[in-house]
N, C-alpha and C positions, 0 to 999 in steps of 0.2 A: 505494499499500500503506499503510494507517496503520499510526502507529506507537503502540506500548503505553503505558498513561499511566505515569506516573513517581511513585512513591511520595515522599513528603514527610513526615520526623518532624516530628511536634507533640506536645506532650504530652497524654497524658489527662486527661479532665475526670470529677471524681466526679458520679455518677449520684445521683439522690433515696434510693435504697433502699442507699446505701453503697458500692457496687460502683464501677467505674470505665468510662467508655466511651472509645474511642478516636475521634480527631476523623475524621468521615466526609467523604468527597466521592465522589460517584458521577460516573465519567467522562461525557463527553458521548457516546461509543459506547454507553453502558448496561453493565449488569452482571447476572450472573446470583444472585441472593438463594438459590437452592436452592446454588449454588455456593460461597458464602461461607459458609454453613450448615455444608455437609459438611467444608470446612476448618477452620472452627472446631472441629468433632466430632473431626475427625483431631488438630488440634492438641491439644485437651484430652484425648483418650485416651493421645496420646504421653506430654505432660507428666505424667499420672498413671500412666504405666507400666503401660497398658490396664486399670487399675482402675478401673470403670465408676461405682461410686458417689462416688468423688473426683473423676473425671471430670465429673459431673454438676453436683456441687457446684461445681466452676470456672465451669460455664456459667449456675448459676443455675436449673436445669431438675432435676426428678424423674430418678430413676434409670429408673423406666416409660418416663418420654419420651425420655430418651438411648436406651434399647434400642430404642424404636419408629425414632427417627430411624436407628439405626445400622443396622435392618433395611431402613429405606426406601432408604437410599442402598447397600445391600448390602455395608456396611464389614464385617461378619462373615465373609462370604464371602471378602473380599479379605483379611483378616487370616489366616484357615485357609489361602488360597492362598500366601501370602508364608511362613507356618511351614513347609508342606510342601514349598515350593521351597526353602527353606534346609536342610531334614533330608534331601532326594534330592539335594543337591548333591555332587559327588564331592570328596573331599578329596585335598589333594595329596601323602599318604602313599603311599610304594610300598607295592604288595600284596604284593610278596614280600621282605620286610626279612630273613626268617630265611635266605634261599639267597644271600646276597651273595658265597659262595665257589664259587658254581656255575658 
């Protein structure tokens, strides 16, 4: 069984466009470019509080490009599913609070 690659923190380096790039190393086992792209989009959306315009700015892409990739990775469906799941979760409040003397 192969072990998972270990992450090592290194400082980010400035890119030519004034943004910053993390140091990158591809594990010998390879990686998934689409998986990395999906994770970055999820992270940007979370950091932007779900604001797609702000998330697109963080990633240096247009809002339309972000929306295309959200659709490509079915992130909108997952987000709606999470919201629906949290809305239908039962709460811990007793249903018959008014009948304590019963």
